[in-house]
All heavy atoms as TSV, in Angstrom:
chain	resi	resn	atom	element	x	y	z
A	1	MET	N	N	-1.941	-13.369	6.932
A	1	MET	CA	C	-2.956	-12.534	7.659
A	1	MET	C	C	-3.555	-11.622	6.608
A	1	MET	O	O	-2.838	-10.949	5.842
A	1	MET	CB	C	-2.318	-11.817	8.778
A	1	MET	CG	C	-3.210	-10.913	9.542
A	1	MET	SD	S	-2.361	-10.426	11.076
A	1	MET	CE	C	-2.362	-8.650	10.845
A	2	PRO	N	N	-4.896	-11.511	6.522
A	2	PRO	CA	C	-5.522	-10.625	5.587
A	2	PRO	C	C	-5.348	-9.153	5.953
A	2	PRO	O	O	-5.125	-8.811	7.130
A	2	PRO	CB	C	-6.963	-11.032	5.577
A	2	PRO	CG	C	-7.183	-11.697	6.916
A	2	PRO	CD	C	-5.840	-12.271	7.288
A	3	TYR	N	N	-5.493	-8.274	5.007
A	3	TYR	CA	C	-5.413	-6.822	5.235
A	3	TYR	C	C	-6.570	-6.416	6.150
A	3	TYR	O	O	-7.653	-6.917	6.056
A	3	TYR	CB	C	-5.544	-6.133	3.889
A	3	TYR	CG	C	-5.662	-4.650	3.962
A	3	TYR	CD1	C	-4.523	-3.842	4.231
A	3	TYR	CD2	C	-6.853	-3.960	3.799
A	3	TYR	CE1	C	-4.590	-2.487	4.354
A	3	TYR	CE2	C	-6.933	-2.605	3.907
A	3	TYR	CZ	C	-5.825	-1.824	4.162
A	3	TYR	OH	O	-5.916	-0.418	4.223
A	4	ALA	N	N	-6.302	-5.524	7.042
A	4	ALA	CA	C	-7.317	-4.926	7.934
A	4	ALA	C	C	-7.349	-3.401	7.722
A	4	ALA	O	O	-6.344	-2.738	7.767
A	4	ALA	CB	C	-6.926	-5.240	9.405
A	5	THR	N	N	-8.567	-2.888	7.493
A	5	THR	CA	C	-8.688	-1.443	7.255
A	5	THR	C	C	-8.307	-0.637	8.522
A	5	THR	O	O	-8.114	0.570	8.485
A	5	THR	CB	C	-10.081	-1.133	6.808
A	5	THR	OG1	O	-11.027	-1.599	7.785
A	5	THR	CG2	C	-10.371	-1.684	5.470
A	6	SER	N	N	-8.195	-1.290	9.707
A	6	SER	CA	C	-7.789	-0.659	10.941
A	6	SER	C	C	-6.295	-0.426	10.962
A	6	SER	O	O	-5.810	0.291	11.838
A	6	SER	CB	C	-8.243	-1.489	12.158
A	6	SER	OG	O	-7.654	-2.738	12.094
A	7	ASN	N	N	-5.589	-0.982	9.997
A	7	ASN	CA	C	-4.093	-0.766	9.888
A	7	ASN	C	C	-3.785	-0.372	8.450
A	7	ASN	O	O	-3.141	-1.149	7.719
A	7	ASN	CB	C	-3.353	-2.059	10.258
A	7	ASN	CG	C	-1.846	-1.869	10.171
A	7	ASN	OD1	O	-1.280	-0.760	10.397
A	7	ASN	ND2	N	-1.138	-2.923	9.786
A	8	PRO	N	N	-4.215	0.775	7.996
A	8	PRO	CA	C	-3.986	1.117	6.583
A	8	PRO	C	C	-2.556	1.661	6.318
A	8	PRO	O	O	-1.899	2.058	7.272
A	8	PRO	CB	C	-5.022	2.228	6.359
A	8	PRO	CG	C	-5.079	2.930	7.727
A	8	PRO	CD	C	-4.987	1.766	8.685
A	9	PRO	N	N	-2.198	1.728	5.057
A	9	PRO	CA	C	-0.947	2.411	4.764
A	9	PRO	C	C	-1.072	3.910	5.200
A	9	PRO	O	O	-2.141	4.451	5.150
A	9	PRO	CB	C	-0.891	2.392	3.235
A	9	PRO	CG	C	-1.751	1.208	2.842
A	9	PRO	CD	C	-2.802	1.183	3.880
A	10	ARG	N	N	0.027	4.493	5.600
A	10	ARG	CA	C	0.049	5.870	5.993
A	10	ARG	C	C	0.680	6.725	4.879
A	10	ARG	O	O	1.771	6.334	4.354
A	10	ARG	CB	C	0.905	6.087	7.245
A	10	ARG	CG	C	0.342	5.358	8.458
A	10	ARG	CD	C	1.225	5.629	9.685
A	10	ARG	NE	N	2.644	5.427	9.386
A	10	ARG	CZ	C	3.657	6.117	9.921
A	10	ARG	NH1	N	3.373	6.994	10.901
A	10	ARG	NH2	N	4.868	5.886	9.582
A	11	LEU	N	N	0.103	7.861	4.564
A	11	LEU	CA	C	0.607	8.749	3.599
A	11	LEU	C	C	1.785	9.462	4.311
A	11	LEU	O	O	1.678	10.140	5.274
A	11	LEU	CB	C	-0.472	9.745	3.175
A	11	LEU	CG	C	0.034	10.870	2.168
A	11	LEU	CD1	C	0.472	10.194	0.833
A	11	LEU	CD2	C	-1.146	11.829	1.897
A	12	ILE	N	N	2.967	9.338	3.675
A	12	ILE	CA	C	4.200	9.927	4.186
A	12	ILE	C	C	4.390	11.342	3.622
A	12	ILE	O	O	4.647	12.305	4.350
A	12	ILE	CB	C	5.420	9.058	3.869
A	12	ILE	CG1	C	5.213	7.694	4.534
A	12	ILE	CG2	C	6.734	9.692	4.367
A	12	ILE	CD1	C	5.070	7.649	6.040
A	13	THR	N	N	4.314	11.407	2.324
A	13	THR	CA	C	4.451	12.800	1.630
A	13	THR	C	C	3.822	12.762	0.254
A	13	THR	O	O	3.706	11.731	-0.313
A	13	THR	CB	C	5.971	13.119	1.546
A	13	THR	OG1	O	6.158	14.439	1.093
A	13	THR	CG2	C	6.724	12.161	0.618
A	14	GLN	N	N	3.516	13.967	-0.138
A	14	GLN	CA	C	2.985	14.069	-1.577
A	14	GLN	C	C	3.374	15.465	-2.035
A	14	GLN	O	O	3.501	16.433	-1.360
A	14	GLN	CB	C	1.484	13.911	-1.549
A	14	GLN	CG	C	0.717	15.004	-0.884
A	14	GLN	CD	C	-0.808	14.813	-0.960
A	14	GLN	OE1	O	-1.248	13.704	-1.216
A	14	GLN	NE2	N	-1.512	15.852	-0.765
A	15	ALA	N	N	3.642	15.498	-3.357
A	15	ALA	CA	C	3.909	16.742	-3.980
A	15	ALA	C	C	2.509	17.394	-4.300
A	15	ALA	O	O	1.470	16.821	-4.167
A	15	ALA	CB	C	4.648	16.549	-5.289
A	16	ILE	N	N	2.605	18.645	-4.797
A	16	ILE	CA	C	1.324	19.317	-5.231
A	16	ILE	C	C	0.664	18.472	-6.309
A	16	ILE	O	O	-0.518	18.338	-6.297
A	16	ILE	CB	C	1.643	20.732	-5.693
A	16	ILE	CG1	C	2.088	21.552	-4.471
A	16	ILE	CG2	C	0.361	21.356	-6.385
A	16	ILE	CD1	C	2.599	22.916	-4.796
A	17	ALA	N	N	1.458	17.916	-7.240
A	17	ALA	CA	C	0.944	17.026	-8.209
A	17	ALA	C	C	1.943	15.895	-8.437
A	17	ALA	O	O	3.175	16.122	-8.153
A	17	ALA	CB	C	0.774	17.754	-9.544
A	18	GLY	N	N	1.465	14.698	-8.736
A	18	GLY	CA	C	2.361	13.628	-8.985
A	18	GLY	C	C	2.367	12.541	-7.910
A	18	GLY	O	O	1.354	12.313	-7.161
A	19	THR	N	N	3.466	11.858	-7.829
A	19	THR	CA	C	3.532	10.645	-7.000
A	19	THR	C	C	3.435	10.969	-5.509
A	19	THR	O	O	3.956	11.931	-4.992
A	19	THR	CB	C	4.953	9.955	-7.255
A	19	THR	OG1	O	5.047	9.739	-8.594
A	19	THR	CG2	C	5.088	8.695	-6.469
A	20	ARG	N	N	2.722	9.998	-4.812
A	20	ARG	CA	C	2.547	10.112	-3.333
A	20	ARG	C	C	3.414	8.911	-2.816
A	20	ARG	O	O	3.590	7.927	-3.417
A	20	ARG	CB	C	1.133	9.901	-2.900
A	20	ARG	CG	C	0.292	11.063	-3.420
A	20	ARG	CD	C	-1.186	10.760	-3.109
A	20	ARG	NE	N	-1.884	11.919	-3.584
A	20	ARG	CZ	C	-3.203	11.950	-3.591
A	20	ARG	NH1	N	-3.951	10.909	-3.199
A	20	ARG	NH2	N	-3.892	12.987	-4.058
A	21	PHE	N	N	3.902	9.168	-1.601
A	21	PHE	CA	C	4.721	8.101	-0.931
A	21	PHE	C	C	3.990	7.642	0.341
A	21	PHE	O	O	3.641	8.425	1.194
A	21	PHE	CB	C	6.086	8.650	-0.584
A	21	PHE	CG	C	6.900	8.963	-1.794
A	21	PHE	CD1	C	6.797	10.214	-2.471
A	21	PHE	CD2	C	7.818	8.068	-2.349
A	21	PHE	CE1	C	7.540	10.519	-3.538
A	21	PHE	CE2	C	8.541	8.365	-3.473
A	21	PHE	CZ	C	8.428	9.576	-4.079
A	22	TRP	N	N	3.862	6.314	0.459
A	22	TRP	CA	C	3.113	5.687	1.531
A	22	TRP	C	C	4.085	4.689	2.249
A	22	TRP	O	O	5.007	4.244	1.745
A	22	TRP	CB	C	1.961	4.876	0.947
A	22	TRP	CG	C	0.951	5.659	0.178
A	22	TRP	CD1	C	1.115	6.103	-1.098
A	22	TRP	CD2	C	-0.286	6.170	0.626
A	22	TRP	NE1	N	-0.028	6.778	-1.482
A	22	TRP	CE2	C	-0.908	6.853	-0.483
A	22	TRP	CE3	C	-0.993	6.130	1.807
A	22	TRP	CZ2	C	-2.151	7.479	-0.358
A	22	TRP	CZ3	C	-2.239	6.710	1.913
A	22	TRP	CH2	C	-2.758	7.378	0.856
A	23	GLU	N	N	3.646	4.429	3.524
A	23	GLU	CA	C	4.315	3.375	4.268
A	23	GLU	C	C	3.281	2.458	4.862
A	23	GLU	O	O	2.227	2.856	5.356
A	23	GLU	CB	C	5.096	4.026	5.480
A	23	GLU	CG	C	5.788	3.013	6.358
A	23	GLU	CD	C	6.420	3.689	7.543
A	23	GLU	OE1	O	5.646	4.043	8.512
A	23	GLU	OE2	O	7.628	3.910	7.523
A	24	TYR	N	N	3.587	1.149	4.727
A	24	TYR	CA	C	2.646	0.146	5.253
A	24	TYR	C	C	3.430	-0.846	6.067
A	24	TYR	O	O	4.372	-1.480	5.550
A	24	TYR	CB	C	1.950	-0.565	4.065
A	24	TYR	CG	C	0.971	-1.635	4.572
A	24	TYR	CD1	C	-0.096	-1.321	5.381
A	24	TYR	CD2	C	1.222	-2.992	4.255
A	24	TYR	CE1	C	-0.961	-2.333	5.823
A	24	TYR	CE2	C	0.376	-3.933	4.679
A	24	TYR	CZ	C	-0.730	-3.631	5.449
A	24	TYR	OH	O	-1.620	-4.597	5.927
A	25	VAL	N	N	3.026	-0.968	7.334
A	25	VAL	CA	C	3.756	-1.890	8.247
A	25	VAL	C	C	2.752	-2.974	8.651
A	25	VAL	O	O	1.662	-2.740	9.082
A	25	VAL	CB	C	4.219	-1.158	9.549
A	25	VAL	CG1	C	4.942	-2.132	10.500
A	25	VAL	CG2	C	5.159	0.079	9.191
A	26	SER	N	N	3.253	-4.245	8.449
A	26	SER	CA	C	2.398	-5.352	8.702
A	26	SER	C	C	3.313	-6.585	9.006
A	26	SER	O	O	4.460	-6.572	8.686
A	26	SER	CB	C	1.509	-5.633	7.458
A	26	SER	OG	O	0.864	-6.852	7.588
A	27	THR	N	N	2.672	-7.610	9.547
A	27	THR	CA	C	3.446	-8.857	9.752
A	27	THR	C	C	3.398	-9.685	8.462
A	27	THR	O	O	4.029	-10.730	8.380
A	27	THR	CB	C	2.834	-9.709	10.888
A	27	THR	OG1	O	1.459	-9.892	10.674
A	27	THR	CG2	C	3.100	-8.983	12.221
A	28	ASP	N	N	2.625	-9.196	7.442
A	28	ASP	CA	C	2.550	-9.926	6.177
A	28	ASP	C	C	3.842	-9.696	5.331
A	28	ASP	O	O	4.362	-8.587	5.327
A	28	ASP	CB	C	1.370	-9.429	5.326
A	28	ASP	CG	C	0.027	-9.910	5.863
A	28	ASP	OD1	O	0.057	-10.817	6.769
A	28	ASP	OD2	O	-1.021	-9.405	5.475
A	29	ALA	N	N	4.250	-10.754	4.661
A	29	ALA	CA	C	5.375	-10.641	3.790
A	29	ALA	C	C	5.044	-9.793	2.511
A	29	ALA	O	O	3.834	-9.792	2.165
A	29	ALA	CB	C	5.892	-11.987	3.290
A	30	VAL	N	N	5.975	-9.207	1.904
A	30	VAL	CA	C	5.681	-8.347	0.698
A	30	VAL	C	C	5.075	-9.236	-0.366
A	30	VAL	O	O	4.266	-8.650	-1.161
A	30	VAL	CB	C	7.013	-7.629	0.201
A	30	VAL	CG1	C	7.957	-8.654	-0.351
A	30	VAL	CG2	C	6.565	-6.524	-0.814
A	31	THR	N	N	5.358	-10.460	-0.462
A	31	THR	CA	C	4.743	-11.333	-1.457
A	31	THR	C	C	3.176	-11.430	-1.331
A	31	THR	O	O	2.518	-11.597	-2.309
A	31	THR	CB	C	5.309	-12.787	-1.459
A	31	THR	OG1	O	5.224	-13.272	-0.080
A	31	THR	CG2	C	6.776	-12.765	-1.831
A	32	ALA	N	N	2.701	-11.243	-0.137
A	32	ALA	CA	C	1.285	-11.214	0.143
A	32	ALA	C	C	0.701	-9.792	-0.163
A	32	ALA	O	O	-0.355	-9.731	-0.777
A	32	ALA	CB	C	0.950	-11.641	1.558
A	33	VAL	N	N	1.457	-8.812	0.298
A	33	VAL	CA	C	0.948	-7.408	0.145
A	33	VAL	C	C	0.857	-6.946	-1.276
A	33	VAL	O	O	-0.035	-6.216	-1.683
A	33	VAL	CB	C	1.876	-6.476	0.968
A	33	VAL	CG1	C	1.472	-5.036	0.762
A	33	VAL	CG2	C	1.792	-6.844	2.445
A	34	ARG	N	N	1.785	-7.455	-2.137
A	34	ARG	CA	C	1.787	-7.002	-3.561
A	34	ARG	C	C	0.730	-7.693	-4.436
A	34	ARG	O	O	0.628	-7.394	-5.591
A	34	ARG	CB	C	3.105	-7.024	-4.131
A	34	ARG	CG	C	3.616	-8.434	-4.345
A	34	ARG	CD	C	5.015	-8.416	-4.901
A	34	ARG	NE	N	5.451	-9.775	-5.118
A	34	ARG	CZ	C	6.621	-10.154	-5.369
A	34	ARG	NH1	N	7.632	-9.216	-5.433
A	34	ARG	NH2	N	6.946	-11.398	-5.619
A	35	VAL	N	N	-0.099	-8.589	-3.856
A	35	VAL	CA	C	-1.112	-9.297	-4.655
A	35	VAL	C	C	-2.221	-8.269	-5.000
A	35	VAL	O	O	-2.637	-7.497	-4.129
A	35	VAL	CB	C	-1.655	-10.493	-3.834
A	35	VAL	CG1	C	-2.879	-11.039	-4.517
A	35	VAL	CG2	C	-0.596	-11.507	-3.673
A	36	ASP	N	N	-2.718	-8.337	-6.212
A	36	ASP	CA	C	-3.751	-7.448	-6.676
A	36	ASP	C	C	-4.945	-7.555	-5.745
A	36	ASP	O	O	-5.499	-8.643	-5.467
A	36	ASP	CB	C	-4.159	-7.876	-8.107
A	36	ASP	CG	C	-5.220	-6.928	-8.712
A	36	ASP	OD1	O	-5.232	-5.716	-8.338
A	36	ASP	OD2	O	-6.040	-7.382	-9.486
A	37	GLY	N	N	-5.443	-6.366	-5.261
A	37	GLY	CA	C	-6.639	-6.325	-4.436
A	37	GLY	C	C	-6.333	-6.422	-2.947
A	37	GLY	O	O	-7.264	-6.385	-2.199
A	38	TYR	N	N	-5.074	-6.575	-2.518
A	38	TYR	CA	C	-4.751	-6.745	-1.112
A	38	TYR	C	C	-5.193	-5.586	-0.288
A	38	TYR	O	O	-5.857	-5.748	0.732
A	38	TYR	CB	C	-3.198	-6.962	-0.944
A	38	TYR	CG	C	-2.806	-7.065	0.478
A	38	TYR	CD1	C	-2.868	-8.265	1.152
A	38	TYR	CD2	C	-2.308	-5.937	1.164
A	38	TYR	CE1	C	-2.459	-8.400	2.475
A	38	TYR	CE2	C	-1.971	-6.048	2.534
A	38	TYR	CZ	C	-2.024	-7.236	3.141
A	38	TYR	OH	O	-1.661	-7.305	4.484
A	39	ILE	N	N	-4.885	-4.356	-0.721
A	39	ILE	CA	C	-5.347	-3.133	0.002
A	39	ILE	C	C	-6.733	-2.833	-0.501
A	39	ILE	O	O	-6.936	-2.298	-1.579
A	39	ILE	CB	C	-4.387	-2.008	-0.176
A	39	ILE	CG1	C	-3.036	-2.355	0.364
A	39	ILE	CG2	C	-4.907	-0.676	0.507
A	39	ILE	CD1	C	-1.913	-1.380	0.137
A	40	THR	N	N	-7.700	-3.201	0.307
A	40	THR	CA	C	-9.105	-3.116	-0.138
A	40	THR	C	C	-9.739	-1.739	-0.172
A	40	THR	O	O	-10.699	-1.534	-0.841
A	40	THR	CB	C	-9.980	-4.020	0.811
A	40	THR	OG1	O	-9.806	-3.552	2.197
A	40	THR	CG2	C	-9.583	-5.536	0.722
A	41	ASN	N	N	-9.129	-0.827	0.580
A	41	ASN	CA	C	-9.693	0.508	0.638
A	41	ASN	C	C	-8.706	1.608	0.030
A	41	ASN	O	O	-8.754	2.710	0.453
A	41	ASN	CB	C	-10.049	0.871	2.074
A	41	ASN	CG	C	-8.885	0.915	2.983
A	41	ASN	OD1	O	-7.837	0.316	2.702
A	41	ASN	ND2	N	-9.029	1.540	4.156
A	42	ALA	N	N	-7.954	1.188	-0.946
A	42	ALA	CA	C	-6.889	2.096	-1.503
A	42	ALA	C	C	-7.539	3.376	-2.053
A	42	ALA	O	O	-7.014	4.497	-1.774
A	42	ALA	CB	C	-6.144	1.334	-2.623
A	43	GLU	N	N	-8.596	3.290	-2.791
A	43	GLU	CA	C	-9.199	4.516	-3.344
A	43	GLU	C	C	-9.706	5.411	-2.231
A	43	GLU	O	O	-9.567	6.640	-2.317
A	43	GLU	CB	C	-10.372	4.087	-4.269
A	43	GLU	CG	C	-10.968	5.289	-5.000
A	43	GLU	CD	C	-11.969	4.849	-5.997
A	43	GLU	OE1	O	-12.879	4.037	-5.685
A	43	GLU	OE2	O	-11.941	5.393	-7.152
A	44	ASP	N	N	-10.309	4.869	-1.177
A	44	ASP	CA	C	-10.815	5.676	-0.025
A	44	ASP	C	C	-9.647	6.395	0.621
A	44	ASP	O	O	-9.788	7.512	1.128
A	44	ASP	CB	C	-11.534	4.821	0.976
A	44	ASP	CG	C	-12.872	4.279	0.450
A	44	ASP	OD1	O	-13.427	4.849	-0.535
A	44	ASP	OD2	O	-13.360	3.256	0.978
A	45	LEU	N	N	-8.520	5.754	0.658
A	45	LEU	CA	C	-7.316	6.391	1.255
A	45	LEU	C	C	-6.694	7.435	0.398
A	45	LEU	O	O	-5.946	8.279	0.944
A	45	LEU	CB	C	-6.240	5.325	1.534
A	45	LEU	CG	C	-6.572	4.186	2.571
A	45	LEU	CD1	C	-5.510	3.124	2.498
A	45	LEU	CD2	C	-6.705	4.828	3.971
A	46	GLY	N	N	-7.025	7.455	-0.889
A	46	GLY	CA	C	-6.486	8.407	-1.811
A	46	GLY	C	C	-5.318	7.923	-2.659
A	46	GLY	O	O	-4.595	8.705	-3.304
A	47	MET	N	N	-5.038	6.626	-2.548
A	47	MET	CA	C	-4.009	6.009	-3.431
A	47	MET	C	C	-4.326	6.129	-4.852
A	47	MET	O	O	-5.469	6.129	-5.276
A	47	MET	CB	C	-3.731	4.584	-3.033
A	47	MET	CG	C	-3.228	4.374	-1.658
A	47	MET	SD	S	-2.896	2.618	-1.372
A	47	MET	CE	C	-1.184	2.732	-0.834
A	48	LYS	N	N	-3.273	6.258	-5.696
A	48	LYS	CA	C	-3.428	6.388	-7.135
A	48	LYS	C	C	-2.381	5.491	-7.779
A	48	LYS	O	O	-1.364	5.170	-7.153
A	48	LYS	CB	C	-3.226	7.883	-7.543
A	48	LYS	CG	C	-4.280	8.774	-6.963
A	48	LYS	CD	C	-4.349	10.061	-7.631
A	48	LYS	CE	C	-5.328	11.041	-6.998
A	48	LYS	NZ	N	-6.690	10.627	-6.986
A	49	ALA	N	N	-2.605	5.123	-9.001
A	49	ALA	CA	C	-1.673	4.383	-9.755
A	49	ALA	C	C	-0.341	5.142	-9.830
A	49	ALA	O	O	-0.350	6.380	-9.921
A	49	ALA	CB	C	-2.177	4.184	-11.200
A	50	ASN	N	N	0.729	4.423	-9.692
A	50	ASN	CA	C	2.093	4.926	-9.731
A	50	ASN	C	C	2.583	5.505	-8.399
A	50	ASN	O	O	3.718	6.006	-8.275
A	50	ASN	CB	C	2.389	5.921	-10.836
A	50	ASN	CG	C	2.144	5.268	-12.213
A	50	ASN	OD1	O	2.619	4.200	-12.458
A	50	ASN	ND2	N	1.457	6.013	-13.102
A	51	ASP	N	N	1.712	5.530	-7.376
A	51	ASP	CA	C	2.186	5.894	-6.031
A	51	ASP	C	C	3.176	4.826	-5.582
A	51	ASP	O	O	3.150	3.686	-5.966
A	51	ASP	CB	C	1.018	5.931	-5.017
A	51	ASP	CG	C	0.208	7.197	-5.123
A	51	ASP	OD1	O	0.487	8.006	-6.007
A	51	ASP	OD2	O	-0.773	7.307	-4.332
A	52	ILE	N	N	4.067	5.279	-4.700
A	52	ILE	CA	C	5.114	4.345	-4.132
A	52	ILE	C	C	4.784	4.010	-2.708
A	52	ILE	O	O	4.459	4.853	-1.929
A	52	ILE	CB	C	6.517	4.971	-4.288
A	52	ILE	CG1	C	6.841	5.251	-5.739
A	52	ILE	CG2	C	7.579	4.083	-3.622
A	52	ILE	CD1	C	8.062	5.999	-5.992
A	53	VAL	N	N	4.890	2.734	-2.418
A	53	VAL	CA	C	4.603	2.229	-1.064
A	53	VAL	C	C	5.839	1.494	-0.471
A	53	VAL	O	O	6.258	0.505	-1.128
A	53	VAL	CB	C	3.402	1.218	-1.008
A	53	VAL	CG1	C	3.071	0.873	0.375
A	53	VAL	CG2	C	2.195	1.910	-1.710
A	54	THR	N	N	6.297	1.983	0.649
A	54	THR	CA	C	7.328	1.215	1.347
A	54	THR	C	C	6.641	0.207	2.209
A	54	THR	O	O	5.837	0.568	3.079
A	54	THR	CB	C	8.239	2.075	2.245
A	54	THR	OG1	O	8.825	3.086	1.386
A	54	THR	CG2	C	9.247	1.276	2.959
A	55	VAL	N	N	6.838	-1.099	1.945
A	55	VAL	CA	C	6.189	-2.192	2.694
A	55	VAL	C	C	7.179	-2.744	3.709
A	55	VAL	O	O	8.210	-3.218	3.311
A	55	VAL	CB	C	5.714	-3.312	1.758
A	55	VAL	CG1	C	5.072	-4.460	2.560
A	55	VAL	CG2	C	4.686	-2.711	0.753
A	56	ILE	N	N	6.813	-2.610	4.969
A	56	ILE	CA	C	7.670	-3.107	6.064
A	56	ILE	C	C	7.048	-4.365	6.642
A	56	ILE	O	O	5.964	-4.287	7.161
A	56	ILE	CB	C	7.931	-2.007	7.114
A	56	ILE	CG1	C	8.569	-0.815	6.485
A	56	ILE	CG2	C	8.765	-2.567	8.283
A	56	ILE	CD1	C	8.672	0.435	7.337
A	57	ASP	N	N	7.769	-5.440	6.591
A	57	ASP	CA	C	7.357	-6.725	7.176
A	57	ASP	C	C	7.919	-6.723	8.606
A	57	ASP	O	O	9.112	-7.058	8.805
A	57	ASP	CB	C	7.890	-7.849	6.326
A	57	ASP	CG	C	7.559	-9.226	7.003
A	57	ASP	OD1	O	7.070	-9.308	8.036
A	57	ASP	OD2	O	7.979	-10.264	6.324
A	58	SER	N	N	7.104	-6.454	9.555
A	58	SER	CA	C	7.597	-6.331	10.927
A	58	SER	C	C	7.966	-7.691	11.538
A	58	SER	O	O	8.696	-7.759	12.451
A	58	SER	CB	C	6.598	-5.596	11.786
A	58	SER	OG	O	5.339	-6.298	11.826
A	59	ALA	N	N	7.414	-8.769	10.985
A	59	ALA	CA	C	7.763	-10.068	11.460
A	59	ALA	C	C	9.071	-10.633	10.871
A	59	ALA	O	O	9.830	-11.267	11.537
A	59	ALA	CB	C	6.650	-11.057	11.153
A	60	GLY	N	N	9.273	-10.235	9.596
A	60	GLY	CA	C	10.465	-10.757	8.918
A	60	GLY	C	C	11.645	-9.775	8.933
A	60	GLY	O	O	12.715	-10.135	8.497
A	61	GLY	N	N	11.404	-8.543	9.368
A	61	GLY	CA	C	12.441	-7.561	9.414
A	61	GLY	C	C	12.951	-7.098	8.044
A	61	GLY	O	O	14.128	-6.753	7.911
A	62	THR	N	N	12.065	-7.001	7.090
A	62	THR	CA	C	12.459	-6.561	5.755
A	62	THR	C	C	11.604	-5.343	5.336
A	62	THR	O	O	10.511	-5.170	5.814
A	62	THR	CB	C	12.337	-7.676	4.748
A	62	THR	OG1	O	10.942	-8.082	4.663
A	62	THR	CG2	C	13.155	-8.875	5.076
A	63	ALA	N	N	12.141	-4.599	4.396
A	63	ALA	CA	C	11.392	-3.529	3.740
A	63	ALA	C	C	11.529	-3.630	2.278
A	63	ALA	O	O	12.654	-3.947	1.764
A	63	ALA	CB	C	11.920	-2.163	4.272
A	64	SER	N	N	10.508	-3.257	1.565
A	64	SER	CA	C	10.498	-3.337	0.137
A	64	SER	C	C	9.700	-2.163	-0.444
A	64	SER	O	O	8.802	-1.684	0.098
A	64	SER	CB	C	9.765	-4.621	-0.401
A	64	SER	OG	O	10.378	-5.791	0.162
A	65	LEU	N	N	10.187	-1.704	-1.624
A	65	LEU	CA	C	9.459	-0.627	-2.308
A	65	LEU	C	C	8.523	-1.262	-3.355
A	65	LEU	O	O	8.928	-2.141	-4.109
A	65	LEU	CB	C	10.401	0.337	-3.051
A	65	LEU	CG	C	11.109	1.286	-2.174
A	65	LEU	CD1	C	12.079	2.146	-3.018
A	65	LEU	CD2	C	10.202	2.198	-1.448
A	66	CYS	N	N	7.293	-0.836	-3.382
A	66	CYS	CA	C	6.304	-1.305	-4.335
A	66	CYS	C	C	5.620	-0.092	-5.003
A	66	CYS	O	O	5.624	1.004	-4.440
A	66	CYS	CB	C	5.247	-2.155	-3.586
A	66	CYS	SG	S	5.857	-3.647	-2.800
A	67	ILE	N	N	5.134	-0.332	-6.199
A	67	ILE	CA	C	4.357	0.702	-6.926
A	67	ILE	C	C	2.972	0.261	-7.141
A	67	ILE	O	O	2.731	-0.877	-7.474
A	67	ILE	CB	C	5.090	0.938	-8.287
A	67	ILE	CG1	C	6.470	1.450	-8.073
A	67	ILE	CG2	C	4.244	1.972	-9.103
A	67	ILE	CD1	C	7.320	1.596	-9.307
A	68	VAL	N	N	2.060	1.131	-6.885
A	68	VAL	CA	C	0.626	0.881	-7.101
A	68	VAL	C	C	0.411	0.760	-8.580
A	68	VAL	O	O	0.597	1.719	-9.309
A	68	VAL	CB	C	-0.251	1.979	-6.475
A	68	VAL	CG1	C	-1.734	1.691	-6.834
A	68	VAL	CG2	C	-0.039	2.095	-4.981
A	69	ALA	N	N	0.084	-0.405	-9.088
A	69	ALA	CA	C	-0.111	-0.614	-10.488
A	69	ALA	C	C	-1.411	-0.016	-10.996
A	69	ALA	O	O	-1.444	0.615	-12.052
A	69	ALA	CB	C	-0.084	-2.104	-10.831
A	70	ALA	N	N	-2.477	-0.184	-10.239
A	70	ALA	CA	C	-3.738	0.345	-10.609
A	70	ALA	C	C	-4.712	0.336	-9.413
A	70	ALA	O	O	-4.555	-0.385	-8.472
A	70	ALA	CB	C	-4.350	-0.521	-11.719
A	71	ILE	N	N	-5.741	1.156	-9.503
A	71	ILE	CA	C	-6.857	1.172	-8.565
A	71	ILE	C	C	-7.988	0.413	-9.311
A	71	ILE	O	O	-8.371	0.823	-10.417
A	71	ILE	CB	C	-7.272	2.571	-8.134
A	71	ILE	CG1	C	-6.127	3.296	-7.564
A	71	ILE	CG2	C	-8.472	2.508	-7.205
A	71	ILE	CD1	C	-5.550	2.679	-6.294
A	72	ASN	N	N	-8.485	-0.652	-8.682
A	72	ASN	CA	C	-9.493	-1.513	-9.324
A	72	ASN	C	C	-10.852	-0.843	-9.217
A	72	ASN	O	O	-11.080	0.100	-8.453
A	72	ASN	CB	C	-9.537	-2.847	-8.617
A	72	ASN	CG	C	-8.197	-3.617	-8.814
A	72	ASN	OD1	O	-7.615	-3.603	-9.873
A	72	ASN	ND2	N	-7.649	-4.184	-7.744
A	73	ALA	N	N	-11.822	-1.299	-9.944
A	73	ALA	CA	C	-13.149	-0.808	-9.924
A	73	ALA	C	C	-13.808	-0.826	-8.565
A	73	ALA	O	O	-14.593	0.054	-8.203
A	73	ALA	CB	C	-14.010	-1.558	-10.966
A	74	ASN	N	N	-13.430	-1.793	-7.759
A	74	ASN	CA	C	-13.943	-1.859	-6.463
A	74	ASN	C	C	-13.183	-1.051	-5.342
A	74	ASN	O	O	-13.467	-1.070	-4.224
A	74	ASN	CB	C	-14.042	-3.307	-5.906
A	74	ASN	CG	C	-12.664	-3.976	-5.757
A	74	ASN	OD1	O	-11.621	-3.346	-5.980
A	74	ASN	ND2	N	-12.674	-5.208	-5.346
A	75	GLY	N	N	-12.236	-0.285	-5.845
A	75	GLY	CA	C	-11.448	0.637	-4.937
A	75	GLY	C	C	-10.225	0.003	-4.302
A	75	GLY	O	O	-9.513	0.649	-3.560
A	76	SER	N	N	-9.928	-1.259	-4.611
A	76	SER	CA	C	-8.769	-1.892	-4.068
A	76	SER	C	C	-7.545	-1.672	-4.947
A	76	SER	O	O	-7.707	-1.135	-6.046
A	76	SER	CB	C	-9.013	-3.358	-3.911
A	76	SER	OG	O	-9.133	-4.023	-5.213
A	77	ALA	N	N	-6.378	-1.979	-4.423
A	77	ALA	CA	C	-5.137	-1.849	-5.196
A	77	ALA	C	C	-4.357	-3.124	-5.031
A	77	ALA	O	O	-4.469	-3.857	-4.054
A	77	ALA	CB	C	-4.307	-0.689	-4.723
């Protein structure tokens, strides 16, 4: 299932400076979510390189930690 901006990652916590922690719940497996460009509106959400995202696969019942490698020129991650 493709990413939908109506179900974006949620910002869980952030320090004054540094890493932010996000949570993303979807029926997509982490293997799909970690593909470059999957989160199409990452920049608009405020995601930055090195942020940590807990990806929860609600269909498969798994959770994985991922790191934002980069924000692409088109704003995706």
